[in-house]
ZANU-638494 format. One record per atom (N, C-alpha, C): x, y, z negated; residue number from 1; atom name. Coordinates in nm, 4 decimals, padded with zeros to 6 digits. Each point is the difference from the previous one (the first is absolute). Layout:
<nodes>
{node {X,Y,Z},NUM,"CA"}
...
</nodes>
This chain:
<nodes>
{node {03.0818,01.0301,-24.8554},1,"N"}
{node {-00.0208,-00.1360,00.0478},1,"CA"}
{node {00.0315,-00.0991,-00.1127},1,"C"}
{node {-00.0409,-00.1224,00.0188},2,"N"}
{node {00.0308,-00.1039,-00.0989},2,"CA"}
{node {00.1504,-00.0220,-00.0130},2,"C"}
{node {00.0694,00.0063,00.1129},3,"N"}
{node {00.1450,-00.0183,-00.0026},3,"CA"}
{node {00.0680,00.1113,-00.0804},3,"C"}
{node {-00.0424,00.1232,00.0205},4,"N"}
{node {00.0578,00.1118,-00.0746},4,"CA"}
{node {-00.0335,-00.0104,-00.1485},4,"C"}
{node {-00.1205,-00.0436,-00.0309},5,"N"}
{node {-00.0389,-00.0172,-00.1402},5,"CA"}
{node {00.0851,-00.1075,-00.0673},5,"C"}
{node {00.0255,-00.1092,00.0705},6,"N"}
{node {00.0839,-00.1072,-00.0557},6,"CA"}
{node {00.1416,00.0510,-00.0250},6,"C"}
{node {00.0530,00.0750,00.0936},7,"N"}
{node {00.1330,00.0573,-00.0168},7,"CA"}
{node {00.0024,00.0963,-00.1182},7,"C"}
{node {-00.1011,00.0850,-00.0101},8,"N"}
{node {-00.0090,00.0949,-00.1110},8,"CA"}
{node {-00.0060,-00.0699,-00.1344},8,"C"}
{node {-00.0790,-00.1049,-00.0106},9,"N"}
{node {-00.0100,-00.0745,-00.1259},9,"CA"}
{node {00.1316,-00.0679,-00.0360},9,"C"}
{node {00.0686,-00.0525,00.1013},10,"N"}
{node {00.1306,-00.0625,-00.0259},10,"CA"}
{node {00.0993,00.1041,-00.0510},10,"C"}
{node {-00.0041,00.1207,00.0555},11,"N"}
{node {00.0894,00.1061,-00.0450},11,"CA"}
{node {-00.0364,00.0445,-00.1424},11,"C"}
{node {-00.1277,00.0056,-00.0308},12,"N"}
{node {-00.0430,00.0390,-00.1354},12,"CA"}
{node {00.0521,-00.0964,-00.1058},12,"C"}
{node {00.0106,-00.1271,00.0357},13,"N"}
{node {00.0542,-00.0974,-00.0954},13,"CA"}
{node {00.1443,00.0321,-00.0354},13,"C"}
{node {00.0702,00.0670,00.0916},14,"N"}
{node {00.1414,00.0344,-00.0225},14,"CA"}
{node {00.0171,00.1416,-00.0564},14,"C"}
{node {-00.1099,00.0709,-00.0242},15,"N"}
{node {00.0080,00.1381,-00.0453},15,"CA"}
{node {00.0871,00.0181,-00.1245},15,"C"}
{node {-00.0132,-00.0818,-00.1036},16,"N"}
{node {00.0882,00.0193,-00.1166},16,"CA"}
{node {00.1488,-00.0088,00.0352},16,"C"}
{node {00.0346,-00.0907,00.0891},17,"N"}
{node {00.1390,-00.0131,00.0450},17,"CA"}
{node {00.0454,00.1254,00.0740},17,"C"}
{node {-00.0833,00.0495,00.0921},18,"N"}
{node {00.0336,00.1208,00.0757},18,"CA"}
{node {00.0189,00.1189,-00.0934},18,"C"}
{node {-00.0923,00.0164,-00.0952},19,"N"}
{node {00.0075,00.1132,-00.0927},19,"CA"}
{node {00.1234,-00.0090,-00.0893},19,"C"}
{node {00.0361,-00.1190,-00.0420},20,"N"}
{node {00.1190,-00.0171,-00.0842},20,"CA"}
{node {00.1257,00.0437,00.0753},20,"C"}
{node {00.0095,-00.0355,00.1270},21,"N"}
{node {00.1157,00.0390,00.0806},21,"CA"}
{node {00.0024,00.1512,00.0177},21,"C"}
{node {-00.1144,00.0603,00.0307},22,"N"}
{node {-00.0059,00.1441,00.0194},22,"CA"}
{node {00.0363,00.0747,-00.1288},22,"C"}
{node {-00.0477,-00.0480,-00.1122},23,"N"}
{node {00.0330,00.0645,-00.1284},23,"CA"}
{node {00.1481,-00.0168,-00.0333},23,"C"}
{node {00.0536,-00.1176,00.0270},24,"N"}
{node {00.1428,-00.0224,-00.0239},24,"CA"}
{node {00.0833,00.0945,00.0857},24,"C"}
{node {-00.0351,00.0112,00.1278},25,"N"}
{node {00.0764,00.0854,00.0900},25,"CA"}
{node {-00.0137,00.1473,-00.0359},25,"C"}
{node {-00.1179,00.0431,-00.0395},26,"N"}
{node {-00.0179,00.1396,-00.0421},26,"CA"}
{node {00.0840,00.0291,-00.1239},26,"C"}
{node {00.0030,-00.0934,-00.0933},27,"N"}
{node {00.0823,00.0188,-00.1202},27,"CA"}
{node {00.1479,00.0077,00.0369},27,"C"}
{node {00.0418,-00.0797,00.0967},28,"N"}
{node {00.1397,00.0018,00.0428},28,"CA"}
{node {00.0329,00.1318,00.0706},28,"C"}
{node {-00.0884,00.0479,00.0870},29,"N"}
{node {00.0208,00.1313,00.0620},29,"CA"}
{node {00.0156,00.1067,-00.1088},29,"C"}
{node {-00.0909,-00.0012,-00.0979},30,"N"}
{node {00.0052,00.1021,-00.1057},30,"CA"}
{node {00.1302,-00.0090,-00.0778},30,"C"}
{node {00.0450,-00.1207,-00.0269},31,"N"}
{node {00.1247,-00.0185,-00.0740},31,"CA"}
{node {00.1207,00.0498,00.0806},31,"C"}
{node {00.0087,-00.0406,00.1254},32,"N"}
{node {00.1177,00.0312,00.0812},32,"CA"}
{node {00.0059,00.1465,00.0434},32,"C"}
{node {-00.1143,00.0657,00.0069},33,"N"}
{node {-00.0036,00.1390,00.0460},33,"CA"}
{node {-00.0212,00.0992,-00.1137},33,"C"}
{node {-00.0037,-00.0481,-00.1227},34,"N"}
{node {-00.0389,00.0818,-00.1156},34,"CA"}
{node {00.0854,00.1247,-00.0198},34,"C"}
{node {00.1259,-00.0091,00.0222},35,"N"}
{node {00.0897,00.1113,-00.0309},35,"CA"}
{node {00.0378,00.0831,00.1218},35,"C"}
{node {-00.0719,-00.0141,00.1095},36,"N"}
{node {00.0360,00.0688,00.1231},36,"CA"}
{node {-00.0693,00.1359,00.0057},36,"C"}
{node {00.0783,00.1089,-00.0033},37,"N"}
{node {-00.0606,00.1326,00.0103},37,"CA"}
{node {-00.0724,00.0166,00.1330},37,"C"}
{node {-00.1177,00.0581,-00.0049},38,"N"}
{node {-00.0734,00.0305,00.1215},38,"CA"}
{node {-00.0940,-00.1077,00.0483},38,"C"}
{node {-00.0110,-00.1103,-00.0736},39,"N"}
{node {-00.0969,-00.1047,00.0342},39,"CA"}
{node {-00.0976,-00.0161,-00.1153},39,"C"}
{node {-00.1269,-00.0109,00.0343},40,"N"}
{node {-00.1016,-00.0297,-00.1005},40,"CA"}
{node {-00.1059,-00.0885,00.0647},40,"C"}
{node {-00.0870,-00.0565,-00.0787},41,"N"}
{node {-00.1030,-00.0915,00.0502},41,"CA"}
{node {-00.1190,00.0038,-00.0939},41,"C"}
{node {-00.1064,-00.0660,00.0442},42,"N"}
{node {-00.1218,-00.0053,-00.0790},42,"CA"}
{node {00.0235,-00.0844,-00.1244},42,"C"}
{node {-00.0702,00.0335,-00.1045},43,"N"}
{node {00.0078,-00.0760,-00.1253},43,"CA"}
{node {-00.1361,-00.0616,-00.0294},43,"C"}
{node {00.0012,-00.1067,-00.0749},44,"N"}
{node {-00.1263,-00.0578,-00.0444},44,"CA"}
{node {-00.0539,00.0834,-00.1163},44,"C"}
{node {-00.1274,00.0278,00.0042},45,"N"}
{node {-00.0632,00.0730,-00.1093},45,"CA"}
{node {-00.0262,-00.0947,-00.1162},45,"C"}
{node {-00.0026,00.0518,-00.1223},46,"N"}
{node {-00.0318,-00.0863,-00.1145},46,"CA"}
{node {-00.1364,-00.0677,00.0206},46,"C"}
{node {-00.0031,-00.1275,-00.0279},47,"N"}
{node {-00.1238,-00.0766,00.0149},47,"CA"}
{node {-00.0280,-00.0457,00.1421},47,"C"}
{node {00.0899,00.0279,00.0923},48,"N"}
{node {-00.0184,-00.0409,00.1392},48,"CA"}
{node {00.1159,-00.0897,00.0412},48,"C"}
{node {-00.0261,-00.0854,00.0962},49,"N"}
{node {00.1043,-00.0879,00.0514},49,"CA"}
{node {-00.0035,00.0071,00.1520},49,"C"}
{node {00.1063,00.0541,00.0580},50,"N"}
{node {00.0065,00.0157,00.1442},50,"CA"}
{node {00.0228,-00.1340,00.0686},50,"C"}
{node {-00.0522,-00.0114,00.1206},51,"N"}
{node {00.0325,-00.1185,00.0806},51,"CA"}
{node {00.1249,00.0268,00.0839},51,"C"}
{node {00.0523,00.1230,-00.0059},52,"N"}
{node {00.1201,00.0381,00.0741},52,"CA"}
{node {-00.0090,-00.0412,00.1460},52,"C"}
{node {-00.1173,00.0276,00.0597},53,"N"}
{node {-00.0190,-00.0288,00.1418},53,"CA"}
{node {00.1129,00.0636,00.0797},53,"C"}
{node {00.0303,00.1270,-00.0296},54,"N"}
{node {00.1126,00.0691,00.0609},54,"CA"}
{node {00.0895,00.0553,-00.1101},54,"C"}
{node {00.1292,00.0053,00.0264},55,"N"}
{node {00.0911,00.0689,-00.0909},55,"CA"}
{node {00.0481,00.1241,00.0739},55,"C"}
{node {-00.0544,00.1146,-00.0408},56,"N"}
{node {00.0319,00.1270,00.0638},56,"CA"}
{node {00.0986,00.0784,-00.0847},56,"C"}
{node {00.0954,00.0624,00.0647},57,"N"}
{node {00.0893,00.0928,-00.0691},57,"CA"}
{node {-00.0241,00.1389,00.0565},57,"C"}
{node {00.0154,00.0992,-00.0864},58,"N"}
{node {00.0003,00.1388,00.0428},58,"CA"}
{node {00.1444,00.0459,00.0002},58,"C"}
{node {00.0385,00.0639,00.1079},59,"N"}
{node {00.1381,00.0436,00.0176},59,"CA"}
{node {00.0066,00.1524,-00.0146},59,"C"}
{node {00.0787,00.0456,-00.0966},60,"N"}
{node {00.0287,00.1422,-00.0143},60,"CA"}
{node {00.1326,00.0226,00.0727},60,"C"}
{node {-00.0043,00.0599,00.1198},61,"N"}
{node {00.1222,00.0089,00.0807},61,"CA"}
{node {00.1126,00.0773,-00.0667},61,"C"}
{node {-00.0328,00.0990,-00.0814},62,"N"}
{node {00.1049,00.0778,-00.0661},62,"CA"}
{node {00.0756,-00.0845,-00.1018},62,"C"}
{node {-00.0722,-00.0800,-00.0750},63,"N"}
{node {00.0643,-00.0834,-00.1020},63,"CA"}
{node {00.0584,-00.1287,00.0572},63,"C"}
{node {-00.0697,-00.0575,00.0978},64,"N"}
{node {00.0461,-00.1272,00.0577},64,"CA"}
{node {00.1089,00.0221,00.1047},64,"C"}
{node {-00.0018,00.1169,00.0641},65,"N"}
{node {00.1009,00.0300,00.1008},65,"CA"}
{node {-00.0386,-00.0402,00.1407},65,"C"}
{node {-00.1251,-00.0405,00.0171},66,"N"}
{node {-00.0477,-00.0491,00.1299},66,"CA"}
{node {-00.1516,00.0054,-00.0062},66,"C"}
{node {-00.0653,00.0375,00.1106},67,"N"}
{node {-00.1457,00.0026,-00.0036},67,"CA"}
{node {-00.0575,-00.1367,00.0377},67,"C"}
{node {-00.1305,-00.0098,-00.0099},68,"N"}
{node {-00.0685,-00.1266,00.0267},68,"CA"}
{node {00.0265,-00.0498,00.1413},68,"C"}
{node {00.0019,00.0889,00.0970},69,"N"}
{node {00.0194,-00.0397,00.1398},69,"CA"}
{node {00.1393,-00.0589,00.0201},69,"C"}
{node {00.1021,00.0666,-00.0532},70,"N"}
{node {00.1370,-00.0502,00.0140},70,"CA"}
{node {00.0166,-00.1324,-00.0739},70,"C"}
{node {-00.0584,-00.0101,-00.1186},71,"N"}
{node {00.0084,-00.1251,-00.0764},71,"CA"}
{node {-00.0681,-00.1131,00.0759},71,"C"}
{node {-00.1180,00.0258,00.0545},72,"N"}
{node {-00.0720,-00.1032,00.0763},72,"CA"}
{node {00.0820,-00.0456,00.1207},72,"C"}
{node {00.0616,00.0944,00.0687},73,"N"}
{node {00.0818,-00.0340,00.1165},73,"CA"}
{node {00.1156,-00.0911,-00.0416},73,"C"}
{node {00.0652,00.0370,-00.1086},74,"N"}
{node {00.1149,-00.0796,-00.0470},74,"CA"}
{node {-00.0430,-00.1409,-00.0406},74,"C"}
{node {-00.1119,-00.0114,-00.0676},75,"N"}
{node {-00.0486,-00.1318,-00.0398},75,"CA"}
{node {-00.0379,-00.0833,00.1222},75,"C"}
{node {-00.0655,00.0613,00.0968},76,"N"}
{node {-00.0380,-00.0726,00.1222},76,"CA"}
{node {00.1236,-00.0480,00.0762},76,"C"}
{node {00.1042,00.0830,00.0026},77,"N"}
{node {00.1232,-00.0400,00.0679},77,"CA"}
{node {00.0631,-00.1219,-00.0658},77,"C"}
{node {-00.0303,-00.0212,-00.1266},78,"N"}
{node {00.0511,-00.1168,-00.0720},78,"CA"}
{node {-00.0982,-00.1171,00.0063},78,"C"}
{node {-00.1035,00.0130,00.0830},79,"N"}
{node {-00.0953,-00.1093,00.0180},79,"CA"}
{node {-00.1093,-00.0051,-00.1052},79,"C"}
{node {-00.0221,00.1092,-00.0719},80,"N"}
{node {-00.1011,00.0044,-00.1060},80,"CA"}
{node {-00.1209,00.0765,00.0513},80,"C"}
{node {-00.1151,-00.0647,-00.0023},81,"N"}
{node {-00.1227,00.0639,00.0472},81,"CA"}
{node {-00.0577,00.0880,-00.1101},81,"C"}
{node {-00.0139,00.1273,00.0308},82,"N"}
{node {-00.0616,00.0960,-00.0914},82,"CA"}
{node {-00.0981,00.0834,00.0799},82,"C"}
{node {-00.0860,00.0708,-00.0703},83,"N"}
{node {-00.0923,00.0908,00.0685},83,"CA"}
{node {-00.0330,00.1156,-00.0928},83,"C"}
{node {-00.0388,00.1131,00.0588},84,"N"}
{node {-00.0404,00.1116,-00.0853},84,"CA"}
{node {-00.1266,-00.0366,-00.0767},84,"C"}
{node {-00.0173,00.0629,-00.1142},85,"N"}
{node {-00.1251,-00.0151,-00.0738},85,"CA"}
{node {-00.1117,00.0523,00.0897},85,"C"}
{node {-00.1178,-00.0565,-00.0145},86,"N"}
{node {-00.1126,00.0303,00.0876},86,"CA"}
{node {-00.0265,00.1492,00.0168},86,"C"}
{node {-00.0386,00.0364,00.1203},87,"N"}
{node {-00.0416,00.1356,00.0319},87,"CA"}
{node {-00.1288,00.0302,-00.0771},87,"C"}
{node {-00.0106,00.1162,-00.0636},88,"N"}
{node {-00.1235,00.0322,-00.0728},88,"CA"}
{node {-00.1220,-00.0046,00.0917},88,"C"}
{node {-00.1118,-00.0405,-00.0543},89,"N"}
{node {-00.1225,-00.0151,00.0778},89,"CA"}
{node {-00.0349,00.1240,00.0823},89,"C"}
{node {00.0022,00.1205,-00.0570},90,"N"}
{node {-00.0383,00.1168,00.0802},90,"CA"}
{node {00.0911,00.0231,00.1206},90,"C"}
{node {00.1200,-00.0563,-00.0014},91,"N"}
{node {00.0948,00.0186,00.1097},91,"CA"}
{node {-00.0078,-00.1104,00.1049},91,"C"}
{node {-00.0763,-00.1039,-00.0259},92,"N"}
{node {-00.0121,-00.1083,00.0967},92,"CA"}
{node {-00.0951,00.0416,00.1117},92,"C"}
{node {00.0350,-00.0326,00.1240},93,"N"}
{node {-00.0805,00.0456,00.1142},93,"CA"}
{node {-00.1500,-00.0292,-00.0135},93,"C"}
{node {-00.0362,-00.1139,-00.0512},94,"N"}
{node {-00.1424,-00.0358,-00.0087},94,"CA"}
{node {-00.0773,00.0880,-00.0982},94,"C"}
{node {00.0706,00.0673,-00.0925},95,"N"}
{node {-00.0677,00.0782,-00.1026},95,"CA"}
{node {00.0197,00.1502,00.0151},95,"C"}
{node {00.0884,00.0430,00.0878},96,"N"}
{node {00.0261,00.1441,00.0156},96,"CA"}
{node {-00.1260,00.0774,00.0338},96,"C"}
{node {-00.0875,-00.0596,00.0787},97,"N"}
{node {-00.1214,00.0680,00.0442},97,"CA"}
{node {-00.0936,00.0368,-00.1147},97,"C"}
{node {00.0164,-00.0626,-00.1157},98,"N"}
{node {-00.0907,00.0247,-00.1112},98,"CA"}
{node {00.0446,00.1147,-00.0902},98,"C"}
{node {00.1170,00.0542,00.0257},99,"N"}
{node {00.0470,00.1130,-00.0784},99,"CA"}
{node {00.0040,-00.0293,-00.1489},99,"C"}
{node {00.0649,-00.1094,-00.0365},100,"N"}
{node {00.0043,-00.0424,-00.1400},100,"CA"}
{node {00.0884,00.0883,-00.0874},100,"C"}
{node {00.0714,00.0910,00.0624},101,"N"}
{node {00.0835,00.0905,-00.0773},101,"CA"}
{node {00.1411,-00.0529,-00.0141},101,"C"}
{node {00.0736,00.0666,-00.0856},102,"N"}
{node {00.1401,-00.0331,-00.0220},102,"CA"}
{node {00.0125,-00.0738,-00.1325},102,"C"}
{node {00.0813,-00.1024,-00.0005},103,"N"}
{node {00.0295,-00.0760,-00.1219},103,"CA"}
{node {00.1493,00.0157,-00.0266},103,"C"}
{node {00.0405,00.1039,-00.0723},104,"N"}
{node {00.1430,00.0290,-00.0129},104,"CA"}
{node {00.0804,-00.1101,-00.0687},104,"C"}
{node {-00.0571,-00.0672,-00.0962},105,"N"}
{node {00.0742,-00.1073,-00.0677},105,"CA"}
{node {00.0204,-00.1171,00.0957},105,"C"}
{node {-00.1070,-00.0396,00.0687},106,"N"}
{node {00.0112,-00.1095,00.0973},106,"CA"}
{node {00.0962,00.0373,00.1121},106,"C"}
{node {-00.0023,00.1262,00.0451},107,"N"}
{node {00.0913,00.0432,00.1060},107,"CA"}
{node {00.1447,-00.0071,-00.0478},107,"C"}
{node {00.0258,00.0387,-00.1239},108,"N"}
{node {00.1356,-00.0065,-00.0541},108,"CA"}
{node {00.0468,-00.1449,-00.0136},108,"C"}
{node {-00.0894,-00.0860,-00.0457},109,"N"}
{node {00.0357,-00.1420,-00.0132},109,"CA"}
{node {00.0318,-00.0583,00.1377},109,"C"}
{node {-00.0794,00.0357,00.1002},110,"N"}
{node {00.0284,-00.0496,00.1361},110,"CA"}
{node {00.1338,00.0531,00.0501},110,"C"}
{node {00.0278,00.1281,-00.0246},111,"N"}
{node {00.1230,00.0629,00.0496},111,"CA"}
{node {00.1238,-00.0611,-00.0638},111,"C"}
{node {-00.0083,-00.0388,-00.1282},112,"N"}
{node {00.1174,-00.0506,-00.0710},112,"CA"}
{node {-00.0038,-00.1505,-00.0241},112,"C"}
{node {-00.1140,-00.0651,00.0284},113,"N"}
{node {-00.0178,-00.1397,-00.0377},113,"CA"}
{node {00.0419,-00.1004,00.1044},113,"C"}
{node {00.0581,-00.1087,-00.0493},114,"N"}
{node {00.0454,-00.1090,00.0859},114,"CA"}
{node {-00.0414,-00.1319,-00.0642},114,"C"}
{node {-00.0641,-00.0861,00.0777},115,"N"}
{node {-00.0392,-00.1327,-00.0485},115,"CA"}
{node {00.1140,-00.0971,00.0246},115,"C"}
{node {00.0541,-00.0541,-00.1072},116,"N"}
{node {00.1068,-00.0999,00.0100},116,"CA"}
{node {-00.0618,-00.1376,00.0226},116,"C"}
{node {00.0775,-00.0953,00.0493},117,"N"}
{node {-00.0536,-00.1353,00.0193},117,"CA"}
{node {-00.0579,-00.0549,-00.1305},117,"C"}
{node {-00.1179,-00.0582,00.0103},118,"N"}
{node {-00.0636,-00.0530,-00.1205},118,"CA"}
{node {-00.0852,-00.1234,00.0286},118,"C"}
{node {00.0269,-00.0684,00.1075},119,"N"}
{node {-00.0776,-00.1197,00.0354},119,"CA"}
{node {00.0180,-00.1090,-00.1052},119,"C"}
{node {-00.0982,-00.0850,-00.0096},120,"N"}
{node {00.0030,-00.1047,-00.1032},120,"CA"}
{node {00.1021,-00.1101,00.0292},120,"C"}
{node {00.0618,00.0023,00.1173},121,"N"}
{node {00.1024,-00.1009,00.0295},121,"CA"}
{node {00.1416,00.0510,-00.0267},121,"C"}
{node {00.0151,00.1255,-00.0437},122,"N"}
{node {00.1337,00.0535,-00.0264},122,"CA"}
{node {00.0627,-00.0677,-00.1210},122,"C"}
{node {00.1262,-00.0321,00.0130},123,"N"}
{node {00.0734,-00.0595,-00.1115},123,"CA"}
{node {00.0663,00.1111,-00.0809},123,"C"}
{node {00.0525,-00.0367,-00.1163},124,"N"}
{node {00.0744,00.0974,-00.0799},124,"CA"}
{node {00.1203,00.0506,00.0788},124,"C"}
{node {00.0653,-00.0878,00.0733},125,"N"}
{node {00.1151,00.0416,00.0797},125,"CA"}
{node {-00.0408,00.1003,00.1080},125,"C"}
{node {-00.1181,-00.0172,00.0588},126,"N"}
{node {-00.0493,00.0964,00.0985},126,"CA"}
{node {-00.0132,00.1386,-00.0632},126,"C"}
{node {-00.0589,00.0058,-00.1179},127,"N"}
{node {-00.0186,00.1280,-00.0694},127,"CA"}
{node {00.1359,00.0607,-00.0351},127,"C"}
{node {00.0918,-00.0830,-00.0463},128,"N"}
{node {00.1347,00.0497,-00.0326},128,"CA"}
{node {00.0684,00.0565,00.1252},128,"C"}
{node {-00.0194,-00.0651,00.1140},129,"N"}
{node {00.0581,00.0482,00.1254},129,"CA"}
{node {-00.0580,00.1370,00.0360},129,"C"}
{node {-00.1315,00.0144,-00.0088},130,"N"}
{node {-00.0643,00.1284,00.0293},130,"CA"}
{node {00.0606,00.1088,-00.0882},130,"C"}
{node {00.0153,-00.0286,-00.1285},131,"N"}
{node {00.0547,00.0993,-00.0926},131,"CA"}
{node {00.1460,00.0309,00.0295},131,"C"}
{node {00.0785,-00.1022,00.0354},132,"N"}
{node {00.1411,00.0245,00.0354},132,"CA"}
{node {00.0103,00.0934,00.1201},132,"C"}
{node {-00.0792,-00.0268,00.1032},133,"N"}
{node {00.0038,00.0838,00.1193},133,"CA"}
{node {-00.0516,00.1399,-00.0323},133,"C"}
{node {-00.1068,00.0078,-00.0784},134,"N"}
{node {-00.0571,00.1285,-00.0372},134,"CA"}
{node {00.1038,00.0873,-00.0712},134,"C"}
{node {00.0824,-00.0608,-00.0825},135,"N"}
{node {00.0973,00.0747,-00.0788},135,"CA"}
{node {00.1326,00.0217,00.0712},135,"C"}
{node {00.0253,-00.0749,00.1058},136,"N"}
{node {00.1262,00.0090,00.0737},136,"CA"}
{node {-00.0187,00.0949,00.1176},136,"C"}
{node {00.0741,00.1075,00.0011},137,"N"}
{node {-00.0159,00.1007,00.1061},137,"CA"}
{node {00.0801,-00.0336,00.1247},137,"C"}
{node {00.0589,-00.1195,00.0070},138,"N"}
{node {00.0768,-00.0409,00.1172},138,"CA"}
{node {-00.0943,-00.0325,00.1153},138,"C"}
{node {00.0190,00.0568,00.1175},139,"N"}
{node {-00.0862,-00.0333,00.1144},139,"CA"}
{node {00.0094,-00.1491,00.0344},139,"C"}
{node {-00.1110,-00.0553,00.0507},140,"N"}
{node {-00.0067,-00.1428,00.0329},140,"CA"}
{node {-00.0147,-00.0216,00.1498},140,"C"}
{node {00.0763,00.0703,00.0823},141,"N"}
{node {-00.0066,-00.0240,00.1441},141,"CA"}
{node {00.1346,-00.0356,00.0539},141,"C"}
</nodes>
């Protein structure tokens, strides 16, 4: 509709601002979580610049001491919205009928992956809070 187009154009004018915040927050996540055993995340490839739409971490439960499900529960109990990394396409109900096969890398990423908050309105303090809770094994109930 015309109304949706006007809204979309207004948002596009703010795109550089949104991307700057997302890049700043991704850099802060990488800095604050850099030395934590059992956590890893996607990297930018040479010659590419990510928009950091999502900041996903992969959790190695043996090294981190907690699996993705337990970590997500703990973060949610502290009021932090997280979600698992997307279910691989062949495993989604709408695509199962096509027999797309198994995607072992995507399945592993889904099993260990967690999307941390990455909205364009997050402040540096918000990101620091997420990291503090992520690193603090004290229950929040």
